[in-house]
C-alpha positions in Angstrom: 22.6 8.8 43.0 25.6 8.4 40.6 26.0 4.8 41.7 22.2 4.1 41.2 22.4 5.5 37.7 25.5 3.4 37.0 23.9 0.3 38.2 20.7 1.0 36.1 22.9 1.6 33.1 24.8 -1.6 33.6 21.6 -3.6 34.1 20.1 -2.2 30.9 23.2 -3.0 29.0 23.2 -6.6 30.3 19.5 -7.1 29.5 20.1 -5.8 26.0 23.0 -8.1 25.5 21.0 -11.1 26.7 17.9 -10.3 24.5 17.8 -12.3 21.3 18.6 -10.4 18.2 15.5 -9.9 16.1 15.7 -11.7 12.8 13.9 -10.9 9.6 11.2 -13.4 8.6 12.3 -16.1 6.2 11.3 -15.4 2.6 8.2 -17.3 1.5 8.9 -20.5 -0.3 6.4 -21.7 -2.9 4.7 -24.7 -1.4 4.8 -27.0 -4.4 7.0 -29.5 -6.3 9.2 -28.4 -9.1 6.2 -28.5 -11.5 3.8 -26.6 -9.4 1.6 -29.4 -8.0 0.6 -29.6 -4.4 -2.1 -31.1 -2.2 -4.4 -30.2 -0.6 -6.0 -27.1 -2.1 -8.2 -24.8 -0.1 -11.6 -24.8 -1.6 -13.1 -21.4 -1.1 -13.5 -18.9 -4.0 -11.1 -15.9 -4.1 -11.9 -12.3 -3.7 -9.8 -9.3 -4.6 -8.0 -7.6 -1.7 -10.4 -5.1 -0.3 -7.9 -2.2 -0.3 -7.3 -2.4 -4.1 -10.7 -3.8 -5.3 -12.3 -1.5 -7.8 -9.1 0.4 -8.6 -6.7 -2.3 -9.8 -6.1 -4.3 -12.9 -6.9 -8.0 -12.3 -5.4 -10.6 -14.5 -5.8 -14.3 -14.6 -2.4 -15.8 -15.6 -2.8 -19.5 -16.4 -0.8 -22.2 -18.3 1.7 -24.9 -18.0 5.5 -24.8 -17.2 6.3 -21.6 -19.1 3.7 -19.8 -17.0 4.9 -21.6 -13.9 8.7 -21.1 -14.5 10.0 -19.1 -11.5 11.6 -15.7 -11.9 14.6 -16.9 -9.9 15.6 -19.2 -12.7 15.3 -16.6 -15.5 17.4 -13.8 -16.9 17.0 -10.4 -15.3 15.6 -11.9 -12.1 17.3 -9.4 -9.8 16.1 -6.3 -11.7 12.5 -7.7 -12.1 12.3 -8.6 -8.4 13.7 -5.2 -7.3 11.1 -3.4 -9.5 8.3 -4.9 -7.5 9.2 -2.6 -4.6 8.1 0.4 -6.8 4.6 -1.0 -7.4 1.6 -2.5 -5.6 1.4 -6.0 -7.0 -0.6 -8.7 -5.3 -0.5 -12.3 -6.3 -2.9 -15.1 -5.5 -2.0 -18.7 -6.2 -4.5 -21.5 -6.4 -2.3 -23.9 -4.3 -2.2 -21.9 -1.1 -5.4 -20.0 -1.8 -4.0 -16.8 -0.4 -2.8 -13.4 -1.4 0.7 -11.9 -0.9 2.2 -8.6 -1.9 5.1 -9.1 -4.3 8.4 -7.8 -2.9 12.1 -8.1 -3.8 12.2 -10.8 -1.2 9.6 -13.1 -2.5 9.2 -12.3 -6.2 11.7 -14.8 -7.4 9.6 -17.7 -6.1 6.8 -16.9 -8.5 6.1 -17.1 -12.2 8.6 -15.0 -14.2 6.0 -14.4 -16.8 3.4 -13.2 -14.3 5.9 -11.0 -12.3 7.4 -9.4 -15.4 3.9 -8.8 -16.9 2.7 -7.3 -13.7 5.7 -4.9 -13.5 4.9 -3.7 -17.0 1.2 -3.3 -16.4 2.0 -1.3 -13.2 4.3 0.9 -15.2 1.8 1.4 -17.9 -1.3 1.9 -15.8 -0.1 3.4 -12.6 -2.6 1.1 -10.8 -2.3 -1.7 -8.3 -2.0 -5.1 -10.1 -3.7 -8.3 -9.0 -2.5 -11.5 -10.4 -4.5 -14.7 -10.1 -2.1 -17.6 -10.9 -3.2 -21.0 -12.0 0.0 -22.6 -13.4 1.2 -26.2 -13.4 4.1 -27.6 -15.4 3.1 -30.1 -18.0 -0.6 -29.4 -17.7 -2.6 -30.2 -20.9 -5.4 -28.0 -21.9 -8.0 -30.5 -20.8 -7.0 -30.0 -17.2 -8.2 -26.4 -17.4 -11.5 -27.1 -19.0 -15.0 -27.5 -17.4 -17.0 -30.5 -18.5 -19.7 -28.5 -20.3 -17.1 -26.8 -22.5 -15.4 -30.2 -23.4 -18.9 -31.6 -24.2 -19.2 -29.0 -27.0 -16.3 -30.4 -29.0 -16.3 -33.9 -30.6 -12.8 -35.2 -29.6 -12.9 -33.5 -26.2 -16.3 -35.0 -25.5 -14.9 -38.5 -26.2 -12.1 -37.8 -23.8 -14.5 -36.6 -21.2 -16.9 -39.6 -21.6 -14.0 -42.1 -21.4 -13.7 -41.1 -17.7 -10.0 -42.1 -17.3 -7.1 -39.8 -16.3 -5.5 -38.5 -19.5 -2.4 -40.7 -19.2 -4.7 -43.8 -19.5 -7.5 -42.3 -21.6 -7.9 -44.2 -24.9 -9.6 -41.1 -26.5 -6.7 -38.8 -25.6 -4.2 -38.4 -28.5 -0.9 -40.2 -28.1 1.4 -37.5 -26.6 4.1 -37.1 -24.0 1.3 -36.9 -21.3 0.8 -40.6 -22.0 4.4 -41.7 -22.2 7.2 -39.6 -20.8 4.8 -38.2 -18.2 4.0 -41.6 -16.7 7.4 -41.6 -15.1 6.7 -38.3 -13.3 3.3 -39.2 -11.7 4.9 -39.8 -8.3 5.8 -36.1 -8.3 2.3 -35.0 -9.1 -1.2 -35.6 -7.9 -1.9 -39.0 -9.3 -2.3 -38.2 -13.0 -4.1 -35.6 -15.0 -7.9 -35.8 -15.3 -10.1 -33.5 -17.3 -11.1 -30.4 -15.4 -8.9 -30.7 -12.4 -7.4 -27.3 -12.7 -10.8 -25.8 -13.6 -12.2 -27.1 -10.3 -9.1 -26.3 -8.1 -8.2 -23.0 -9.7 -10.1 -21.3 -12.5 -13.6 -21.8 -11.1 -12.7 -20.0 -7.9 -11.9 -16.8 -9.9 -15.1 -16.7 -12.0 -16.9 -13.9 -10.1 -13.9 -11.5 -10.2 -14.2 -8.7 -12.7 -11.0 -9.5 -14.7 -9.1 -6.9 -16.8 -8.0 -9.8 -18.9 -6.5 -13.3 -19.3 -2.9 -14.1 -20.1 -2.6 -17.7 -21.3 0.7 -19.5 -22.0 0.0 -23.1 -22.7 0.1 -25.5 -25.6 3.3 -27.5 -25.5 1.5 -30.6 -24.1 -1.2 -30.4 -26.9 0.9 -29.5 -29.9 2.9 -32.7 -30.7 3.6 -36.2 -29.7 7.1 -35.6 -28.2 7.6 -39.3 -27.5 11.1 -40.1 -26.3 13.1 -42.1 -28.8 10.7 -41.7 -31.7 10.2 -38.9 -34.3 8.1 -36.0 -33.0 5.1 -35.0 -35.1 2.1 -32.7 -34.7 -1.1 -34.0 -33.1 -4.3 -34.1 -35.3 -5.2 -30.6 -36.3 -8.9 -31.0 -35.5 -8.0 -32.0 -32.0 -5.5 -29.1 -31.5 -8.1 -26.6 -32.8 -10.7 -27.9 -30.3 -8.3 -27.5 -27.4 -7.4 -23.9 -28.4 -10.9 -22.9 -29.0 -12.2 -24.4 -25.8 -9.5 -22.7 -23.7 -10.6 -19.3 -25.1 -14.2 -20.0 -24.4 -13.7 -21.4 -20.9 -11.2 -19.1 -19.4 -12.7 -15.9 -20.7 -15.5 -14.7 -18.3 -17.2 -12.8 -21.1 -16.7 -12.6 -24.9 -15.5 -9.1 -24.4 -12.8 -9.9 -21.9 -9.3 -9.4 -23.4 -7.6 -12.7 -23.9 -3.8 -12.6 -24.6 -2.6 -16.0 -26.0 1.1 -16.5 -26.1 2.0 -18.2 -29.4 4.4 -21.1 -29.0 7.9 -19.7 -29.5 10.9 -20.8 -31.4 11.8 -24.4 -30.5 13.1 -27.4 -32.4 9.7 -29.0 -32.3 7.0 -29.4 -35.0 4.8 -26.7 -33.6 4.0 -24.9 -36.9 0.5 -26.3 -37.3 -0.4 -25.5 -33.7 0.8 -21.9 -34.1 -1.3 -21.5 -37.3 -4.4 -22.8 -35.4 -3.6 -20.4 -32.5 -3.6 -17.5 -34.9 -6.8 -18.7 -36.6 -8.8 -19.2 -33.4 -7.7 -15.8 -32.1 -8.8 -14.1 -35.3 -12.2 -15.8 -35.1 -12.9 -15.2 -31.4 -11.4 -11.7 -30.9 -8.6 -13.0 -28.7 -5.1 -11.6 -29.2 -2.4 -13.8 -30.7 1.1 -12.9 -29.4 3.4 -13.9 -32.3 6.5 -14.9 -30.3 7.8 -17.1 -33.2 7.6 -14.2 -35.7 9.5 -12.1 -33.2 12.2 -14.8 -32.9 11.6 -15.3 -29.2 12.5 -18.6 -27.7 15.3 -21.1 -27.8 15.6 -23.9 -30.3 17.1 -26.2 -27.7 15.1 -25.3 -24.6 11.4 -25.6 -24.1 11.7 -23.0 -21.3 13.1 -19.8 -22.7 15.4 -18.3 -20.1 14.3 -14.7 -20.6 10.6 -14.1 -20.1 10.9 -10.3 -20.2 10.3 -10.0 -24.0 7.2 -12.2 -23.7 5.8 -10.0 -21.0 6.7 -6.9 -22.9 4.8 -8.2 -25.9 1.8 -9.1 -23.8 1.6 -5.7 -22.0 2.0 -3.7 -25.2 -0.7 -5.8 -26.8 -3.1 -4.9 -24.0 -2.2 -1.2 -24.3 -3.2 -1.3 -27.9 -6.5 -3.0 -27.1 -7.3 -0.5 -24.3 -6.7 2.6 -26.4 -10.0 4.5 -26.9 
C-alpha cells in the first residue's frame, strides 16, 4: 500500500512538472496606428452592455488627438489606471466595435481624457460608467459631421458639394490638413472626407440614451499651421460654422449636456477660435470648459502631458449641471 501511494505521489508530481505553467493573457493592445485610424470598421450599431444599461452614465467622448492621446503617455498614468479597479467602467471604441471593462492592465492603451473623466464620474456618481469613444488624431470637424448638418451652413455646404477629400477640397480653408497632413496619408485611411467619422462612429451611437457628450477637438480647424510660414487663424465665419455644427450634430437632443473643451494654452493663434467656442456654447446651452483661463496646457506642446485637470474640470462642470 505504501509503495502504491508513493508511486501515485511521484506520478502526480511528474505530471505537474510536465504541465505547462498557466500564463496570464496578454494585455489588449489598441488595434490602430499612432493616430487612431484603422480599417476595416465593424458596421453594426452599438448597444450598452445589458448588465449596466439603465443604471449607468453613458458618455460619448469624441475628438481628435487630445481625445485620442493614450493614458500610458500621460502624467499620472499609473494612478489613473490603478483607480479603474475600484469602478465599473466599460469602454466601446468605434474601431473594434466592441466593449471591454477598463482595468489596470488595459487602461493605459486608451484615451487619457476619457479614462480620467470616467474615473471622476464614477467617483461622483457611484454608478457604472459607459464610454463611447470616437477619437482620431488630426481629425477635422468636418469628418464628424453628417451631410444634412453640413448643408445647413454656407461654407460647409460648399465643402460638401465639392465632393473631394478635405486635403484636395478647394472649398476647404487652407490649413495643415491640406499641407503637413498630406505627408501622413500613408498612415491613415486615404485622406479625410466629410462625414467619415459620423458614418463609422457617431451614427452607430445615436439610439443610446446619453448622459452627455465630451468633445475635445478644434486644433485642425482653428489656424493654418502651415510649416515654414506664419500661423494665423482661419476665417471666423468658417470656424463658427464648424463649432456650431458639431454641437448640433453630436448632441442627440438639445437638452443633452454637451461639454466642450476650450483650446488650452499653446503658442498658436487660437484666441479667435476660443472666443467663438465660448459664444456658441452660450447661444446653444452647451458648456464651455475654459482651459485657457485656468492656465491649462503647454505653450510648446499641442498635446498637454497631464489630462487630469481637464477631466476634473469636465466632471465638475457636469456636477454643476446635474444639481437639482
